[in-house]
KOLTOR-373864 format. One record per atom (N, C-alpha, C): residue number from 1; residue in three letters; x, y, z. Coordinates in Angstrom, 2 decimals. Layout:
// residues N
(NUM 'Ala' (X Y Z))
...
***
This chain:
// residues 85
(1 'Met' (118.77 198.40 -67.46))
(1 'Met' (117.87 197.34 -67.08))
(1 'Met' (118.21 196.85 -65.67))
(2 'His' (119.50 196.67 -65.40))
(2 'His' (119.89 196.15 -64.09))
(2 'His' (119.60 197.16 -62.97))
(3 'Met' (119.75 198.44 -63.26))
(3 'Met' (119.43 199.45 -62.26))
(3 'Met' (117.94 199.39 -61.92))
(4 'Ile' (117.10 199.27 -62.92))
(4 'Ile' (115.66 199.18 -62.70))
(4 'Ile' (115.35 197.92 -61.90))
(5 'Arg' (115.95 196.80 -62.27))
(5 'Arg' (115.71 195.53 -61.58))
(5 'Arg' (116.13 195.64 -60.12))
(6 'Leu' (117.27 196.28 -59.86))
(6 'Leu' (117.73 196.43 -58.49))
(6 'Leu' (116.83 197.36 -57.68))
(7 'Leu' (116.34 198.41 -58.29))
(7 'Leu' (115.38 199.27 -57.60))
(7 'Leu' (114.12 198.49 -57.24))
(8 'Leu' (113.62 197.70 -58.18))
(8 'Leu' (112.45 196.87 -57.92))
(8 'Leu' (112.72 195.89 -56.79))
(9 'Ala' (113.89 195.27 -56.80))
(9 'Ala' (114.25 194.31 -55.77))
(9 'Ala' (114.36 194.99 -54.41))
(10 'Gly' (114.93 196.19 -54.38))
(10 'Gly' (115.06 196.93 -53.13))
(10 'Gly' (113.70 197.28 -52.54))
(11 'Ile' (112.81 197.73 -53.37))
(11 'Ile' (111.45 198.06 -52.92))
(11 'Ile' (110.79 196.82 -52.34))
(12 'His' (110.92 195.72 -53.06))
(12 'His' (110.28 194.47 -52.64))
(12 'His' (110.83 194.00 -51.29))
(13 'Val' (112.15 194.00 -51.13))
(13 'Val' (112.72 193.51 -49.87))
(13 'Val' (112.36 194.42 -48.71))
(14 'Leu' (112.31 195.71 -48.93))
(14 'Leu' (111.94 196.63 -47.86))
(14 'Leu' (110.48 196.46 -47.45))
(15 'Arg' (109.63 196.14 -48.40))
(15 'Arg' (108.21 195.98 -48.10))
(15 'Arg' (107.86 194.61 -47.53))
(16 'Thr' (108.54 193.58 -48.02))
(16 'Thr' (108.14 192.22 -47.67))
(16 'Thr' (109.15 191.48 -46.80))
(17 'Gly' (110.39 191.93 -46.80))
(17 'Gly' (111.45 191.21 -46.10))
(17 'Gly' (111.97 190.02 -46.88))
(18 'Glu' (111.52 189.87 -48.10))
(18 'Glu' (111.95 188.75 -48.95))
(18 'Glu' (112.66 189.29 -50.19))
(19 'Val' (113.66 188.53 -50.62))
(19 'Val' (114.43 188.92 -51.80))
(19 'Val' (113.62 188.60 -53.06))
(20 'Leu' (113.52 189.56 -53.94))
(20 'Leu' (112.82 189.39 -55.21))
(20 'Leu' (113.74 188.69 -56.20))
(21 'Val' (113.34 187.52 -56.63))
(21 'Val' (114.13 186.76 -57.58))
(21 'Val' (113.42 186.68 -58.93))
(22 'Asp' (112.14 186.41 -58.90))
(22 'Asp' (111.38 186.21 -60.12))
(22 'Asp' (110.80 187.53 -60.61))
(23 'Val' (111.33 188.03 -61.72))
(23 'Val' (110.81 189.26 -62.31))
(23 'Val' (110.05 188.97 -63.61))
(24 'Thr' (109.55 187.76 -63.71))
(24 'Thr' (108.83 187.34 -64.92))
(24 'Thr' (107.73 188.31 -65.33))
(25 'Pro' (106.92 188.83 -64.37))
(25 'Pro' (105.87 189.77 -64.80))
(25 'Pro' (106.41 191.03 -65.49))
(26 'Leu' (107.65 191.38 -65.22))
(26 'Leu' (108.24 192.58 -65.82))
(26 'Leu' (109.29 192.26 -66.88))
(27 'Arg' (109.41 190.99 -67.23))
(27 'Arg' (110.46 190.54 -68.14))
(27 'Arg' (110.48 191.33 -69.45))
(28 'Asp' (109.35 191.42 -70.10))
(28 'Asp' (109.30 192.10 -71.40))
(28 'Asp' (109.67 193.57 -71.27))
(29 'Arg' (109.19 194.20 -70.22))
(29 'Arg' (109.49 195.63 -70.03))
(29 'Arg' (110.98 195.83 -69.74))
(30 'Leu' (111.56 194.95 -68.93))
(30 'Leu' (112.99 195.04 -68.63))
(30 'Leu' (113.84 194.77 -69.86))
(31 'Leu' (113.44 193.78 -70.64))
(31 'Leu' (114.20 193.47 -71.86))
(31 'Leu' (114.10 194.62 -72.87))
(32 'Ala' (112.97 195.30 -72.89))
(32 'Ala' (112.82 196.46 -73.79))
(32 'Ala' (113.78 197.58 -73.38))
(33 'Val' (114.02 197.71 -72.07))
(33 'Val' (115.00 198.69 -71.60))
(33 'Val' (116.38 198.25 -72.07))
(34 'Arg' (116.70 196.96 -71.86))
(34 'Arg' (118.02 196.45 -72.21))
(34 'Arg' (118.31 196.59 -73.70))
(35 'Asp' (117.33 196.28 -74.53))
(35 'Asp' (117.62 196.31 -75.97))
(35 'Asp' (117.47 197.69 -76.59))
(36 'Gly' (117.12 198.68 -75.76))
(36 'Gly' (117.06 200.05 -76.25))
(36 'Gly' (115.76 200.44 -76.91))
(37 'Ser' (114.76 199.57 -76.90))
(37 'Ser' (113.50 199.91 -77.55))
(37 'Ser' (112.62 200.81 -76.68))
(38 'Thr' (112.97 200.93 -75.41))
(38 'Thr' (112.28 201.89 -74.55))
(38 'Thr' (113.06 203.20 -74.60))
(39 'Pro' (112.39 204.31 -74.89))
(39 'Pro' (113.10 205.59 -74.96))
(39 'Pro' (113.79 205.91 -73.63))
(40 'Phe' (114.95 206.53 -73.73))
(40 'Phe' (115.75 206.84 -72.55))
(40 'Phe' (114.96 207.68 -71.54))
(41 'Glu' (114.19 208.63 -72.01))
(41 'Glu' (113.40 209.49 -71.12))
(41 'Glu' (112.41 208.66 -70.33))
(42 'Thr' (111.85 207.63 -70.95))
(42 'Thr' (110.90 206.75 -70.27))
(42 'Thr' (111.60 205.95 -69.18))
(43 'Val' (112.81 205.48 -69.46))
(43 'Val' (113.58 204.73 -68.48))
(43 'Val' (113.94 205.62 -67.29))
(44 'Val' (114.35 206.85 -67.58))
(44 'Val' (114.72 207.79 -66.52))
(44 'Val' (113.50 208.10 -65.65))
(45 'Ala' (112.36 208.29 -66.26))
(45 'Ala' (111.13 208.57 -65.50))
(45 'Ala' (110.75 207.36 -64.64))
(46 'Trp' (110.88 206.16 -65.19))
(46 'Trp' (110.57 204.94 -64.44))
(46 'Trp' (111.52 204.82 -63.24))
(47 'Ala' (112.80 205.07 -63.47))
(47 'Ala' (113.78 205.00 -62.39))
(47 'Ala' (113.48 206.04 -61.31))
(48 'Ala' (113.08 207.23 -61.70))
(48 'Ala' (112.75 208.27 -60.73))
(48 'Ala' (111.55 207.86 -59.88))
(49 'Asp' (110.53 207.30 -60.53))
(49 'Asp' (109.36 206.80 -59.80))
(49 'Asp' (109.76 205.70 -58.82))
(50 'Leu' (110.63 204.80 -59.27))
(50 'Leu' (111.08 203.71 -58.41))
(50 'Leu' (111.92 204.23 -57.25))
(51 'Gln' (112.71 205.26 -57.48))
(51 'Gln' (113.49 205.85 -56.39))
(51 'Gln' (112.58 206.45 -55.33))
(52 'Asp' (111.49 207.07 -55.77))
(52 'Asp' (110.50 207.60 -54.81))
(52 'Asp' (109.85 206.46 -54.03))
(53 'Glu' (109.50 205.38 -54.74))
(53 'Glu' (108.92 204.21 -54.07))
(53 'Glu' (109.90 203.60 -53.09))
(54 'Leu' (111.17 203.55 -53.47))
(54 'Leu' (112.20 202.99 -52.60))
(54 'Leu' (112.32 203.82 -51.32))
(55 'Ala' (112.30 205.12 -51.44))
(55 'Ala' (112.37 205.99 -50.26))
(55 'Ala' (111.16 205.79 -49.35))
(56 'Ser' (109.98 205.67 -49.94))
(56 'Ser' (108.77 205.43 -49.15))
(56 'Ser' (108.83 204.07 -48.47))
(57 'Ala' (109.30 203.06 -49.20))
(57 'Ala' (109.41 201.72 -48.62))
(57 'Ala' (110.43 201.71 -47.49))
(58 'Ala' (111.53 202.43 -47.65))
(58 'Ala' (112.56 202.49 -46.60))
(58 'Ala' (112.02 203.17 -45.34))
(59 'Ala' (111.19 204.18 -45.53))
(59 'Ala' (110.64 204.91 -44.38))
(59 'Ala' (109.64 204.06 -43.60))
(60 'Ala' (109.01 203.10 -44.26))
(60 'Ala' (107.97 202.30 -43.61))
(60 'Ala' (108.33 200.83 -43.46))
(61 'Thr' (109.58 200.47 -43.71))
(61 'Thr' (109.95 199.06 -43.70))
(61 'Thr' (109.81 198.41 -42.33))
(62 'Pro' (109.36 197.16 -42.30))
(62 'Pro' (109.33 196.44 -41.03))
(62 'Pro' (110.69 195.83 -40.67))
(63 'Leu' (111.65 195.97 -41.56))
(63 'Leu' (112.97 195.40 -41.31))
(63 'Leu' (113.70 196.21 -40.23))
(64 'Pro' (114.58 195.55 -39.48))
(64 'Pro' (115.34 196.28 -38.46))
(64 'Pro' (116.33 197.24 -39.12))
(65 'Ala' (116.78 198.21 -38.34))
(65 'Ala' (117.71 199.22 -38.87))
(65 'Ala' (119.07 198.62 -39.22))
(66 'Gly' (119.43 197.53 -38.56))
(66 'Gly' (120.73 196.91 -38.83))
(66 'Gly' (120.64 195.41 -38.64))
(67 'Pro' (121.70 194.71 -39.01))
(67 'Pro' (121.69 193.25 -38.89))
(67 'Pro' (121.84 192.81 -37.43))
(68 'Asp' (121.38 191.61 -37.15))
(68 'Asp' (121.56 191.00 -35.83))
(68 'Asp' (122.93 190.33 -35.83))
(69 'Leu' (123.93 191.08 -35.41))
(69 'Leu' (125.31 190.60 -35.49))
(69 'Leu' (125.55 189.35 -34.66))
(70 'Ala' (124.90 189.23 -33.52))
(70 'Ala' (125.06 188.04 -32.68))
(70 'Ala' (124.52 186.81 -33.40))
(71 'Ala' (123.38 186.94 -34.06))
(71 'Ala' (122.80 185.81 -34.79))
(71 'Ala' (123.68 185.43 -35.98))
(72 'Ile' (124.23 186.41 -36.66))
(72 'Ile' (125.12 186.14 -37.80))
(72 'Ile' (126.38 185.42 -37.32))
(73 'Asp' (126.95 185.90 -36.23))
(73 'Asp' (128.15 185.28 -35.68))
(73 'Asp' (127.88 183.83 -35.26))
(74 'Ala' (126.74 183.59 -34.62))
(74 'Ala' (126.37 182.23 -34.20))
(74 'Ala' (126.21 181.32 -35.42))
(75 'Leu' (125.58 181.83 -36.46))
(75 'Leu' (125.41 181.04 -37.69))
(75 'Leu' (126.76 180.69 -38.29))
(76 'Leu' (127.64 181.65 -38.38))
(76 'Leu' (128.96 181.39 -38.95))
(76 'Leu' (129.73 180.36 -38.13))
(77 'His' (129.62 180.44 -36.83))
(77 'His' (130.29 179.45 -35.98))
(77 'His' (129.73 178.05 -36.22))
(78 'Arg' (128.40 177.96 -36.32))
(78 'Arg' (127.78 176.65 -36.58))
(78 'Arg' (128.21 176.09 -37.93))
(79 'Val' (128.25 176.93 -38.94))
(79 'Val' (128.65 176.49 -40.28))
(79 'Val' (130.09 176.01 -40.26))
(80 'Arg' (130.97 176.75 -39.62))
(80 'Arg' (132.36 176.37 -39.54))
(80 'Arg' (132.54 175.05 -38.79))
(81 'Glu' (131.81 174.90 -37.69))
(81 'Glu' (131.90 173.67 -36.92))
(81 'Glu' (131.41 172.47 -37.73))
(82 'Glu' (130.33 172.66 -38.47))
(82 'Glu' (129.82 171.58 -39.31))
(82 'Glu' (130.83 171.22 -40.40))
(83 'Gly' (131.49 172.23 -40.92))
(83 'Gly' (132.49 172.00 -41.97))
(83 'Gly' (133.72 171.25 -41.48))
(84 'Leu' (133.97 171.31 -40.19))
(84 'Leu' (135.13 170.62 -39.61))
(84 'Leu' (134.84 169.16 -39.28))
(85 'Lys' (133.59 168.79 -39.33))
(85 'Lys' (133.22 167.40 -38.99))
(85 'Lys' (133.56 166.45 -40.11))
***
């Protein structure tokens, strides 16, 4: 279940730039995976489809190839300075 959820989250973040938190629309399907009521072959096929979607999303993502290290460093400095006040 968690692998499927993480694949879904990865696809979502690559496509939208936002972290997927609410999986309510897929809750029942994910819980069926967790409790074993979904056949293993079905789960494997779903995961394979999601891996293909993840690869497609990665190839077309609007996200940068890497993090903005200067912006991260500046943020950390600001947080530390605020914490010292």
